[in-house]
C-alpha positions as CSV (number, residue, x, y, z in Angstrom):
1,M,-120.8,-5.3,-211.2
2,D,-120.0,-2.1,-212.4
3,P,-123.0,-0.1,-210.9
4,S,-123.4,1.2,-214.1
5,M,-124.5,-1.7,-215.5
6,F,-127.5,-1.9,-213.4
7,D,-128.4,1.9,-215.3
8,T,-127.8,-0.3,-219.0
9,L,-129.9,-2.8,-218.2
10,L,-132.5,-1.1,-217.0
11,S,-132.4,0.7,-220.4
12,L,-133.6,-2.4,-222.5
13,P,-136.7,-3.2,-223.3
14,L,-137.4,-6.4,-221.4
15,F,-135.8,-5.5,-218.3
16,Q,-137.5,-1.6,-217.7
17,G,-139.4,-1.6,-214.1
18,L,-137.6,-4.6,-212.6
19,G,-136.5,-3.2,-209.1
20,H,-132.9,-3.0,-207.8
21,D,-133.4,-6.2,-205.7
22,D,-135.0,-8.5,-209.1
23,L,-132.1,-7.3,-211.1
24,T,-129.3,-8.1,-208.3
25,R,-130.4,-11.6,-208.2
26,I,-130.2,-12.0,-212.2
27,L,-126.6,-10.9,-212.4
28,E,-126.1,-13.1,-209.4
29,S,-128.1,-16.3,-210.6
30,T,-127.8,-15.9,-214.4
31,R,-125.0,-16.2,-216.8
32,L,-125.2,-13.1,-219.4
33,D,-122.7,-13.5,-222.2
34,F,-121.8,-9.8,-222.6
35,D,-119.1,-9.0,-225.6
36,T,-117.3,-6.4,-227.4
37,I,-117.7,-6.6,-231.5
38,E,-115.3,-4.5,-234.1
39,E,-117.6,-3.6,-237.1
40,G,-117.7,-5.3,-239.9
41,H,-118.4,-8.4,-237.9
42,V,-121.9,-10.7,-238.7
43,L,-123.8,-11.9,-235.5
44,H,-126.2,-13.9,-237.5
45,Q,-127.6,-14.7,-240.8
46,Q,-131.0,-14.8,-242.2
47,D,-132.7,-18.3,-241.5
48,Q,-130.2,-19.3,-238.8
49,P,-131.7,-20.8,-236.2
50,C,-132.5,-18.5,-233.4
51,T,-130.9,-19.7,-229.9
52,G,-131.8,-16.6,-227.5
53,L,-132.0,-13.0,-227.7
54,L,-129.4,-10.3,-229.1
55,F,-129.0,-7.3,-226.3
56,L,-127.4,-4.3,-228.1
57,L,-126.2,-2.3,-225.9
58,E,-124.0,0.4,-227.2
59,G,-123.2,1.1,-231.1
60,K,-125.6,0.3,-234.4
61,V,-125.8,-2.3,-236.5
62,I,-127.5,-3.6,-240.3
63,S,-130.4,-5.1,-240.8
64,Q,-131.0,-6.7,-244.1
65,R,-134.1,-8.8,-244.8
66,L,-133.7,-10.6,-248.1
67,S,-137.3,-11.6,-250.2
68,A,-138.4,-15.4,-250.8
69,D,-137.5,-15.2,-253.8
70,R,-134.0,-13.5,-253.1
71,S,-134.3,-10.8,-255.5
72,W,-134.3,-8.0,-253.3
73,S,-133.5,-6.9,-249.7
74,V,-134.0,-3.7,-247.7
75,E,-131.5,-2.8,-245.0
76,E,-132.2,-1.1,-242.0
77,I,-129.9,1.1,-239.4
78,L,-130.0,0.0,-235.8
79,A,-129.2,1.7,-232.6
80,A,-128.7,0.8,-229.1
81,P,-130.4,0.0,-226.7
82,S,-132.4,-2.4,-228.7
83,V,-133.4,-6.3,-228.6
84,V,-133.3,-8.7,-231.4
85,G,-135.2,-12.1,-232.0
86,L,-138.0,-12.1,-229.7
87,E,-140.6,-12.3,-232.5
88,V,-139.6,-15.9,-233.4
89,L,-137.7,-16.8,-230.1
90,Y,-140.9,-19.4,-229.8
91,G,-144.2,-20.1,-232.3
92,S,-144.0,-22.2,-235.6
93,T,-141.0,-19.8,-237.3
94,R,-137.6,-19.9,-235.1
95,H,-135.4,-18.7,-237.2
96,H,-134.1,-15.3,-237.7
97,L,-135.8,-12.9,-240.3
98,Q,-132.7,-10.5,-240.7
99,T,-128.9,-10.5,-241.4
100,L,-127.6,-8.8,-238.6
101,T,-123.9,-7.1,-239.5
102,T,-122.4,-4.6,-236.5
103,A,-122.2,-0.9,-238.4
104,S,-119.8,0.3,-235.7
105,T,-117.3,-1.7,-232.9
106,C,-120.9,-2.2,-230.7
107,R,-121.4,-3.6,-227.2
108,L,-123.7,-6.8,-226.7
109,L,-125.6,-9.2,-224.3
110,F,-126.7,-12.3,-225.2
111,I,-129.0,-14.3,-223.4
112,D,-130.3,-17.9,-224.2
113,K,-133.4,-19.5,-224.2
114,R,-133.4,-21.0,-221.8
115,T,-132.4,-18.1,-219.6
116,I,-135.2,-16.3,-220.9
117,S,-137.9,-18.8,-220.4
118,A,-136.5,-19.2,-216.4
119,L,-136.5,-15.4,-216.1
120,T,-139.9,-14.8,-217.9
121,A,-141.7,-17.5,-215.1
122,Y,-140.0,-16.2,-212.1
123,F,-140.1,-12.3,-212.8
124,E,-143.6,-10.9,-213.7
125,V,-142.1,-7.5,-214.3
126,F,-140.4,-9.6,-217.4
127,R,-142.9,-11.4,-218.4
128,L,-145.1,-8.5,-218.8
129,N,-142.4,-6.3,-220.8
130,V,-142.2,-9.7,-223.0
131,L,-145.7,-9.7,-223.7
132,N,-146.1,-5.6,-223.7
133,Q,-142.9,-6.1,-226.7
134,L,-145.1,-9.3,-228.5
135,T,-148.8,-7.6,-228.1
136,T,-147.2,-4.1,-229.8
137,A,-145.6,-5.8,-232.6
138,V,-149.1,-7.6,-233.4
139,V,-151.0,-4.4,-233.1
140,R,-148.8,-2.7,-235.3
141,N,-149.1,-4.8,-238.4
142,E,-152.8,-4.9,-237.9
143,L,-153.1,-1.5,-237.6
144,T,-150.8,-0.9,-241.2
145,D,-153.2,-3.8,-242.9
146,W,-156.1,-1.6,-242.2
147,L,-154.8,1.9,-243.4
148,P,-156.7,3.6,-246.3
149,A,-155.9,2.6,-250.2
150,E,-153.2,5.1,-251.4
151,E,-154.8,6.8,-254.7
152,N,-151.3,7.2,-256.6
153,L,-148.8,5.6,-257.8
154,R,-147.1,7.7,-255.6
155,G,-148.8,6.4,-252.6
156,R,-148.3,2.5,-253.3
157,I,-144.9,2.8,-253.3
158,R,-145.2,4.0,-250.1
159,A,-147.3,1.2,-248.9
160,F,-145.0,-1.3,-250.5
161,M,-142.0,0.3,-248.5
162,R,-143.9,0.5,-245.2
163,A,-144.9,-2.6,-245.1
164,H,-141.1,-4.4,-245.7
165,V,-139.8,-2.3,-243.2
166,S,-139.2,-3.2,-239.1
167,R,-139.4,0.1,-238.2
168,P,-141.0,2.9,-240.0
169,A,-138.5,5.7,-239.0
170,G,-135.1,6.5,-239.6
171,R,-132.6,5.8,-243.2
172,K,-133.7,2.8,-245.2
173,H,-132.0,1.6,-248.3
174,F,-134.1,-0.5,-250.9
175,N,-131.9,-2.9,-252.9
176,I,-134.7,-3.5,-255.6
177,P,-134.4,-2.9,-259.5
178,M,-137.5,-1.1,-260.9
179,W,-139.5,-3.5,-262.5
180,I,-139.1,-5.6,-259.2
181,L,-140.7,-3.4,-258.3
182,G,-143.3,-2.9,-260.9
183,R,-143.9,-6.6,-260.7
184,Y,-145.2,-6.5,-257.3
185,L,-147.4,-3.0,-257.9
186,G,-148.6,-4.4,-260.8
187,E,-147.4,-1.1,-263.0
188,D,-145.1,-1.0,-265.9
189,K,-141.5,0.0,-264.9
190,R,-141.7,2.6,-266.8
191,Y,-144.3,4.8,-264.8
192,V,-142.8,3.2,-261.6
193,S,-139.4,5.1,-262.6
194,Y,-142.0,7.9,-263.4
195,A,-143.2,8.6,-259.8
196,L,-140.1,7.5,-258.2
197,H,-138.2,10.5,-259.9
198,E,-141.0,12.9,-258.9
199,M,-140.8,11.5,-255.6
200,Q,-136.7,12.0,-255.6
201,A,-137.6,15.6,-257.1
202,A,-139.4,16.3,-253.8
203,G,-136.3,15.1,-251.6
204,L,-137.9,12.2,-250.2
205,L,-135.8,9.7,-251.9
206,I,-132.3,9.2,-253.6
207,M,-132.7,6.5,-256.8
208,E,-129.4,4.6,-257.4
209,R,-128.3,1.5,-260.1
210,R,-131.0,-0.9,-258.5
211,S,-131.7,0.0,-255.7
212,I,-133.5,3.3,-253.6
213,E,-132.2,5.4,-250.3
214,V,-134.7,6.9,-248.0
215,P,-133.2,9.4,-245.8
216,S,-136.0,9.8,-243.7
217,F,-139.0,7.5,-243.8
218,E,-140.8,9.9,-241.1
219,A,-140.7,12.9,-244.1
220,L,-142.1,10.2,-246.5
221,L,-145.0,9.3,-244.2
222,K,-146.0,12.9,-243.8
223,A,-145.8,13.9,-247.6
224,D,-148.3,14.6,-249.3
225,L,-147.8,12.4,-252.3
226,G,-150.9,13.9,-254.3
227,A,-149.6,17.3,-254.0
228,I,-145.9,16.3,-255.8
229,E,-148.0,16.0,-259.3
230,K,-150.0,19.3,-259.1
231,Q,-145.6,20.7,-258.5
232,Q,-144.4,19.1,-261.5
């Protein structure tokens, strides 16, 4: 095994903290499926059964999640190192929550569910890493539900976007017509359009035909949306 592979594995969320001896045992006794995939390849579709964990070692992938009625979607970029599938590997929902497509040439590692279960059983650090990832996701969602209510329509648009992204950072693309966004917010699409144009004028988003691009979600979260109206 290439020595650099040790560093690569130890950079992944579930392998962090494992000792050299433990990692050597895993590499010698476990089947790890490494692969290199070119840009534009669909790795899995939303609602397909999750049969294991996909680790992104190098490159970027596009994550697209469709609404339940398939009327709108959100696209995000995931960069290495990251892991996909942990939240749906066990429990009542065992189907992928998003469609994953390579956005560049990617180096990937796939570990099937049986192997993940064995690693969780035999290596305490690996088990704690799994629990840490799951509990962090639960707490993040709990905190989001208890955020203060937004005071204006611009804030409610931001809250809608925040509730529908998996990671509140980076570039996001919402493929959603204004009338559908208005339906979710309980507002006429004209008022939604006014609010979006105000946010665009402030450099927080880019309006396109039937879609909204957010260049920096961090900037959107930090923006004083109440001050935007005063500047108009």
